[in-house]
Residue, then its C-alpha position, 0 to 999 in steps of 0.5 A: m439534486m441529481e438523480k441517483e446514478q449507477v456507475n459502470t466501466d463506460v462512465e468516469c466517476p465525477v469524484c475521482h475520475s478513475l473508479s471502476a464498477t467492480a468495486l465502487h458505487l455512488s450514492h447521493c444524499s440531499s446536499e452532496e455526493i458520497v462515494e461508496v466502496i465495496p472491496p472484493e472479498r479475499r481469502k484470509r489465512q487466519l488462526r482462531c487467535g487472530h493472526e497467522e502462524v509463524e512457520p518454524s522454517a522461518f525462525p533460522l532466517v529471522s535469527a540470521a537477519h538479527e545477526f546481519k543487522t550490525p555488520l551491514v551498518v558497519m559496512l555501509g558506514y565504511t563505504d560511505l566514508l570511502l565514496n565521499g573521500h573521507l579516507g583518502g582519494i579514490n579513482q572513478r573505477q573504485k568509486q563505481v565498485l563502491g557504489e555497487i557494494q553500497e547498492g547491494a548492502q542497501r538491498l540486503q538491509k532492506l530484505i532484513q528490515d522486511l523479514l523482522l517486520l514480517q515476523e512481528l506482523k505474523a506473531g501479532r505484535i503490531v497491532a492498532q492501538n489508540q495512537e494519535s490520528t494521522s492526516v492522510d493527505e499529509s502522510v501520503s504527500e510526503i511519501f509521494n515526494y520521496w519517490a518523485p526523483t525516481a519517477t523523474q529519472k525513469r521519465i514517468r509521469y507522476q500525479f498526486n490527487p489529494s482529498e483536499g479534506n482533512e481525513r485522518v486515520r488511526v495509523e501511525p504516519l510511518k506505517l501508513q507511509h510504509i504501505i504506500s511506499n511499497l505500492i509506489e515502488n512497485a508501480l514505478k518498477h513496472t511502468p515504462a518510460q513515458g507511462l503514468v503513475t497516480v496516487s489518489v486519496t478519496p473519502c468515502f463510505w464503507e459499509r462494514r456490516k455483514a450481508q446477513s445482518e441486513f435482514l431481520f425476521n425476513m424484513e429488510r432493514k431500513e437503509t441508513r443515510k450514507v456518510e463519509n466514514a473511511v478513506r480509500i487510497d489508490v496507486s495506479d499505473n499503466g504498466r504491464g498489469i496482472a492476470p486475474e488468477h494472480h490478484d490474491e496470490i501477490f499478497g502472499d509471502f515471497v511471491q514473485l510473478p513470472g517475468g518479475s524483477a529479480r531484485g524484488t524479494g516478494l515481501g513488499l505487498a505481503i507486508a503492505r497487506r498485513l499492516v493494512e489488516a492489522h489496522g482493520g482495513v482491506i487492500w486489493v488490486e484491480s488489473e488486467v494484462g496489458k491495461g495497467s494496475k490499480f492498487s487500493l486500500l481502505l481505512s476507517q476514518a478516525k472520529q473527530e474529537a469534540n473541542 
């Protein structure tokens, strides 16, 4: 049996090879190693009712988003017909212009979808229910493969490290993929050619009890045996990194850091954060300027149903 070991920044984790000392510790049971994850605390802007208030100034924007949905679908449909020659031949220059129109319309369509989803999340209309459990490896693998052509096009090394287990969470597959997709898209956007983007899934132990519950009548609570009860998903890159003072800020609405892409909307991480928190999870970033970033999310495992 191995001795209990304190992980630090100079020692590589034997489980996932990329865990940092600021958020992770290892604890060993008699027969296996259990990764314990202690996410950093974040400030939460919540009302007593449990969800955030929708600002009155956002209502006109959301109403406009509803109105734009149908015309955009029509525009994209006709653009596709023209590009594929179903309405007659077009020359190369016309094809290029139509391609730019299509790209702009798709960006606007994504913005509209994000605005409507953000409204539902703020209003508390998207909550975790007793849906069927989802295989983490399968869902993450599918969205990882979706972004593979982009990584190839940008000449970025792209790796997926599954857990090789059957960990499941009670999050709808499409919602889980929406979260991971936003993280992968950001990583690919901010990673230079020949850089590396890695997606990892790690089963772990997550102590969710409050610190004050650890003591009762000045007597320390007996330590319980640590078991794998959660799943950590990491999306790492070796891009330009994020200064510590922005680590909380970037999860806000419409937040774009100085020097960021003009094509972004500043909604991807805000939506990812709300989706994770709506399912009882937590999301955070570990990053330094010039040393890349690692976005991590933690979700409780779904209890295995008895046969």
